[in-house]
C-alpha positions in Angstrom: 118.4 174.1 140.4 121.2 172.1 140.0 122.4 169.8 137.1 124.0 166.3 137.7 127.4 167.2 135.9 129.7 167.3 136.8 130.8 165.0 139.4 133.9 163.9 141.3 135.3 161.7 138.5 134.8 163.8 135.5 138.0 164.8 134.3 138.8 168.3 132.8 139.9 167.4 129.7 136.8 166.0 128.5 135.7 169.9 128.1 138.6 171.5 128.1 141.8 171.5 125.5 145.2 170.5 126.8 146.6 173.5 126.0 144.5 176.0 127.7 141.1 176.6 129.3 139.8 178.2 126.5 138.2 177.4 123.8 136.5 174.6 124.9 136.8 171.0 123.2 134.6 171.2 120.2 133.6 167.7 120.9 133.5 167.9 124.9 132.4 164.5 126.2 129.3 166.2 127.9 126.2 166.6 125.9 124.1 169.0 126.8 121.4 167.5 124.2 121.2 163.9 125.9 122.6 164.6 129.5 120.1 167.2 130.8 116.5 168.3 130.5 116.9 171.3 128.5 117.8 170.2 125.0 119.9 173.3 123.1 118.4 174.4 119.6 118.0 177.3 117.2 119.6 180.3 118.7 120.7 178.5 121.8 123.3 176.1 120.6 125.2 179.9 120.0 125.4 180.8 123.7 128.3 180.7 125.8 128.3 178.3 128.9 128.7 181.2 131.4 125.5 183.0 129.6 123.1 180.5 131.5 125.4 179.1 134.3 127.2 181.9 137.0 129.1 181.8 140.0 131.0 183.5 142.1 133.6 181.3 142.2 135.5 178.1 140.1 133.5 175.7 141.9 130.4 177.5 142.0 130.7 177.8 138.2 131.2 174.2 137.9 127.9 173.0 139.6 126.5 174.4 135.9 123.9 175.6 138.5 120.9 178.0 136.6 117.6 180.0 137.6 115.8 177.7 136.4 114.7 176.5 132.8 111.7 178.6 132.3 112.2 181.6 129.4 111.5 184.1 131.5 114.5 182.7 134.0 116.9 184.0 131.1 114.1 186.4 128.8 112.8 189.6 130.3 108.9 189.1 129.9 107.6 192.7 128.2 104.1 190.8 129.1 104.0 191.4 132.1 102.9 188.0 132.8 99.7 189.3 130.9 99.8 185.7 129.1 101.4 183.4 131.6 104.7 181.5 131.4 104.0 179.4 128.2 106.1 181.5 126.2 106.8 178.7 123.6 102.8 179.2 122.8 104.2 182.2 120.3 108.1 182.4 120.4 110.2 179.7 119.4 113.8 179.5 120.1 115.3 180.6 116.5 114.3 184.5 117.6 112.2 186.2 119.6 110.5 187.9 116.4 107.3 189.1 117.2 106.0 187.4 113.8 106.4 183.7 115.0 103.3 184.6 116.5 101.7 185.2 113.3 103.2 182.0 111.8 101.9 180.3 115.2 98.4 181.9 114.4 97.9 180.4 111.1 97.6 176.8 112.4 94.7 178.4 114.2 90.9 178.2 113.4 91.5 181.7 112.5 94.1 182.7 110.9 95.4 186.1 110.2 94.8 187.4 106.7 94.9 190.9 105.0 93.9 193.5 107.4 94.4 191.1 110.7 97.9 190.7 110.5 98.7 193.7 111.5 96.8 194.1 114.3 98.1 193.8 117.7 97.3 190.8 120.0 95.6 192.7 122.9 93.2 194.2 120.6 91.3 190.7 119.8 92.9 188.9 122.5 91.5 190.8 126.1 91.4 188.1 128.5 94.6 186.0 128.8 93.9 182.4 129.0 90.7 182.7 126.7 90.4 182.2 123.1 88.2 185.3 121.8 84.9 184.8 120.0 85.6 184.0 116.1 82.2 185.8 115.1 83.3 189.0 113.1 80.6 190.7 115.5 82.3 190.2 118.4 84.4 193.0 117.3 83.3 194.9 114.6 79.7 195.0 115.8 80.0 198.7 115.2 80.7 198.1 111.0 77.1 196.4 110.9 74.6 198.8 109.2 71.3 197.3 109.5 70.1 200.5 107.5 71.8 199.2 104.3 69.6 197.3 101.6 71.8 194.7 101.1 72.0 194.3 105.0 67.9 193.6 104.7 66.8 190.5 107.2 70.0 190.3 108.5 71.0 190.6 112.0 73.8 190.1 114.6 74.6 186.4 114.4 74.7 186.4 110.2 78.0 185.4 109.1 79.7 188.6 107.5 82.4 186.9 105.9 79.5 185.1 103.7 79.9 188.6 101.5 83.1 190.5 103.3 86.7 189.5 103.1 89.0 190.6 106.1 90.5 193.5 103.2 88.1 196.5 104.1 84.5 196.1 104.3 83.5 197.7 101.4 85.1 194.8 99.5 82.6 192.3 98.9 83.6 189.2 97.9 84.2 187.8 94.4 81.6 184.9 95.1 81.9 182.3 92.9 78.3 182.4 91.4 78.9 180.7 88.3 79.1 177.3 90.0 75.4 177.9 91.1 74.6 180.1 87.8 76.6 181.1 85.4 76.6 185.2 85.5 80.1 186.2 84.3 79.9 183.8 81.7 77.4 182.1 78.7 74.0 184.4 78.6 74.0 186.1 81.2 77.8 187.7 80.5 77.4 191.7 81.2 73.2 191.9 81.5 73.2 192.7 84.7 74.6 195.6 86.8 73.9 194.7 90.4 73.2 191.6 92.5 69.2 193.5 93.2 68.7 192.8 89.3 67.8 189.2 89.9 67.9 189.4 94.2 65.2 191.5 94.4 64.5 190.7 97.8 66.8 193.0 100.0 69.2 190.7 101.7 68.0 187.8 100.2 70.0 186.2 98.2 68.2 182.3 98.2 65.6 184.2 96.2 65.7 185.4 92.2 63.9 186.2 89.6 64.5 185.6 85.9 61.1 187.9 85.3 62.2 191.4 85.8 65.0 194.2 84.7 63.4 194.1 81.5 65.6 190.6 81.1 62.3 188.3 80.3 58.7 188.7 80.8 56.0 185.9 81.1 54.4 187.2 77.9 57.3 186.6 75.7 58.2 182.9 77.6 54.5 181.9 77.3 54.5 182.6 73.5 58.1 180.7 73.3 57.0 178.0 75.4 53.5 177.3 74.2 51.7 176.8 70.9 48.2 177.4 71.1 46.9 175.8 73.7 50.0 172.7 74.0 53.0 173.7 75.9 56.0 172.1 76.3 57.1 169.3 78.6 60.7 168.8 80.3 61.4 166.5 82.9 57.7 165.8 83.6 56.9 169.5 84.1 54.5 171.1 81.7 55.1 174.8 81.0 51.8 176.4 82.6 50.2 178.3 80.4 49.4 181.0 83.1 53.1 181.5 83.2 56.0 179.9 84.7 58.0 181.1 87.7 61.4 181.8 88.3 62.5 178.4 90.3 60.9 176.5 86.9 63.0 178.2 84.6 66.0 177.3 86.6 64.7 174.0 86.5 64.5 173.5 83.0 67.4 175.6 82.0 70.1 175.5 84.7 72.9 176.7 82.8 71.1 179.8 82.0 70.9 178.9 77.9 68.5 177.6 75.7 69.5 174.0 76.2 66.8 171.6 78.5 66.0 168.7 79.5 69.6 167.4 79.4 70.6 168.5 76.1 
């Protein structure tokens, strides 16, 4: 591919010093970034002209022809065209450091964190030009163990990231439970041993109980909320003399303390 320079009107001193052909002028009249379609930046700024432009004779060299402007014109494609010729997807003119690919990955819907950061690209990108599934099961189907009590009621479509992080499977996420109901602070701190203390339906964390595991009993709650035939009222809810359910407990005590009805 020939560049449109120099023409017959370009003077030698526009690029060369008067005392010697080399080195070239520190301020040549020719501006590569303005006069060509290939902008020199980062590592390309330090290249000698002859590293991209070659010729068997002085005349041929001054045609400033190049093999092409694609990266593979100068750089060996170690991927053997597996990823096509869009090298800039993962690499930059700064360098060919593979770490660039990971930094670019942070801009996608699947940032590489923890254990994912050290994986080889080909483990997930098995088909060139096709974005792999973002579902955990696409790569970790064998890691899903339905026989575990904590997986009861779950299936292959369950979002694993609800409980698991990218570090390792046996490390459960530190969910900010206190945003929903304080169990790591206040009255309920240190009074439970595992999730199943309150979530007795294995794998179902939408349901809970306050009336089991030795925490609260129906008889004790009745005695605290009812006196004779009269029972407490809160925001239009009357404590039932037959016993309250856990959802009603939460309705009146959303912070798990003795305060109720906005107290």
